[in-house]
N, C-alpha and C positions, 0 to 999 in steps of 0.2 A: 425436821427434812423435807417438808411439803413447801415449807418457807423457801428451801434453797434451789429449788425447782422451778419456782414462779422465778425467784429473781432472775435466775440463767437462761429462763425461755423469754426472757422483755427484751435484752438488746437482739436477739433471732429476730423474734416480733418487729420491731422498729426496722432492721436490717430488710426485712422482707420488703415491706411497704415503701420505702425510697427506691428500694431496686424497679417497683411495680410505677414509682411514679416519672422513674429518668426513661421506663422502655416507654411510656406515650408520647415523651417529649420528642418533638424530628429533630434531627440530627443535622446541624449545622446549619445556617442561615437558610430564613426561607426566600425561596427565588421568586416562586410567582403567586398573585394574587388569588385569593380563596375565589369558588365557582359563585357565579352568580347566584342571586336567589329570584326563582324565577317563582315570580306573582300568582296568585291563587288566579283562575280566570273566570272572569267574570260573566254574567251571565248578560246578553245579546238583546239589545235595547229592539222592544215592539214595535218596527214601522206598519203604521198605518198605511197601506195603499189605498190606492182606489179601486170602487164594485168594480168595476169594467161593465157597469149594465150601460145598456146601451137603448137609445129610443127612438123608433122607426119615424118616419113621416113617408106617411105612401107616396107611393108612383100616382100621378091625379090632381097632385096638390095643387092648387091655384095660388100664387103669391102675387102682388099689388107692387111693384115696383117703378120708382121714376129713373128717369133716363138724365146722366149726370154730363154727358157728352155729345151735340150735337150729330147727328149724320145727314148727308148730302149724298147722292150718286156726281154731284158734279167733282167732288173730293175725294170720296171714299173708295177703297179698295180692300180684296179680301183679303182675311188677316190684319185688319184695324181692330184695335184692344176696345170695349166699349165697358162702359161703369155705367152702375146702378146701387142703387138704394132702396132699400123697402118700406112702404108706405104704410104697411100693413102690418100688423104680428100673424103668427101661426103661434096657435094655441092646441093643446092637448092637457085633456083630464084633468081642464081649468087651471093650465099652467103653459106660462109663456114659453114655448118651444125655441123661437125666430122673434127676437123684434124688431120692432121699429129700429132704424137705422143700422139695422146689418148691409153688410156688400157687397156687391152682387160684383164677378168680372164675367166679361164675355167678347165673343168676337166676331167680324163679320164674316159670312163664307162663301160669299159671292155679291157682285155689284155692278150694276150697268146701268150706264147713261139710257135716256132716252133716244131715238133716234130722229132724225131729219125727215125720214119722209113717214116712217112707223115705227111702231115698237114705244113702250113705254119704257120711265124708270123704275129700276127695282132692284132690291138687296134681302139678302135671309142671312138671320144671325141668328146664334145659341148661344146660351152664358153655359156657366162651366166652373166657374169658382163660387162658394159662400166662405165672405168672413165673417165672423163675429166681432159684436162693440170689443168683446177679452181677446181677440184675436187667434181666436183660433180657427181652422180654416177647413174646409171640405169641399171636396170635390164634387160635382151634380150634372146631372143634364137636364137642360130647360129651355123652351123655346117659347117664346111669345104665340096669344091667343087671339090677341086685340089689343089697339094701339088709343088714345087719343091725345092726335097732336095737332089742333086746333086746323086742321086743313082736310086736303079730299084726298088721302090715300088710303087703299085698303089692306086689307092683308089677310092672305089664305089661312087655312086649316095648318099647312106646313112652316108657318111664320115666315111668310114673304111679304114685304112689304111693296105696294105697286103703287106711283103714281098718278097721277091725273093723268088723263088722255088732252092733246093739245089741237081736236080739231076743231073744236067750236073759236079757238084763239087762231086759229088757221085759217074757217072761212074770214073772221071778225077781217083779217089782214088784210085779203083780195078782195073783201068788196068796201074796204076803206080805200086802198088804190086804185082798184075800178071808179071807185068816184070820183074820188081826186080828182082821174086824168079825163074824165068828160066833163067832168067842169073846166079844167083847161085848155080841152079843145073845145067848147063853145066860146070862152071868152074869145080863143085863136083864132076860128073860122066857124062857129056859125054848127047848126045841128049835124053838119057833117062832119064837123072836128068834133064834135063831143062824143061821135062812135066811133072816131078812129083813138080819139085820148081813153075814150072807156077801155078797149084793148089794147092799147099798151100799158094802160095804169093796172089793167088786169095779169100784164105778161108779168109786172114790175111786181105784183104781189105774191103770184108763182112760184115767182123768183125769192122772195123773201122767205116764203114758205120752206122750200127748199134745201135755204142755207140759216135756217133755224131751226134749235132741240127742241122738243118739247118740252113740258114740264119735268123738272127734277126730282124725282121719288124724294121725300126728306123725313126725317121727324129732330125738331126742335130739342134744344136742351129743356128740361124739363115737363117733355111728352110724359104719362103714364103709360106705362103698359100693365097689363095682365098675364103674366106668364103660367106654365105649367111645369109642373118637375115629369121625366120623362120613367124614371127610374127611383127608387126608392131611396131615401136616405138615412142611414144609420149611424148617429149621432151620440157620442160619449156622454153620460146624463152626469159625471164629474166636471165636464166641458160648459155644461150652460146653466151655471150657479149665477142669477144674478140678482143683484141687491137695488138696482133701478132699471126699471124698462119703461119708463113715462115718458122720459126725454128724449127727445129728435131732433136733428137738426131741421131749417124750414124749408119745406118745398120750393123750389125754381120755378115758379108760372111759367108754360111755355110764351113764346112773343104772338103779338098779336100777328097773321098771317093775311095774305090780298086775299079778296073772293075768287 
């Protein structure tokens, strides 16, 4: 009896299994692509940013620089660009902060030619950009305090360069023309002619002085200047990592200048 019940139940179990399998299959052909598989999110790569540390170069720091383009009141005018190179490094805590060979850019603030009767040639300048050998560029405000040009120019505390006076040259011009006129007059008409010739020569010398300007104020290429930072510099520590700080371009010596 039990065997008969078992044999009758087997077809029913098989029929139920087949119906379940057919129910799981989609009806008709598949018309859409399966949904994309979303990859597991990967952890973001850790980026090592800069430290954002700052190195402060205090106001009042002196920097030795060399002039790369000459300046003369004969042709200079306000707004002209000036170019310099550092001739001595700036260090801090036994570390080079500004190496030799760094570049500085400046400009003329004013320029005035010497007068024909009075007034000396003069000009003022300022430096406003510092460029490191690796291209790192910062703004600055600096003015010169002294200059070695090989000439007789002077510089005041505000950085104004003033050319030499021309009085000695003027006196020499008048004296020379006076003596020459006296000699010509003496040859032509004796002692009386000498006096007349001297007067004419003196007038000619004075005329030459009135038509001639005094000496120009100049700083030739290769002049060395001592500049002072008027405001502190805040430098990015990441930008001043140097592998070599001992190389520099040769300094151009200033040309010989007449006494």
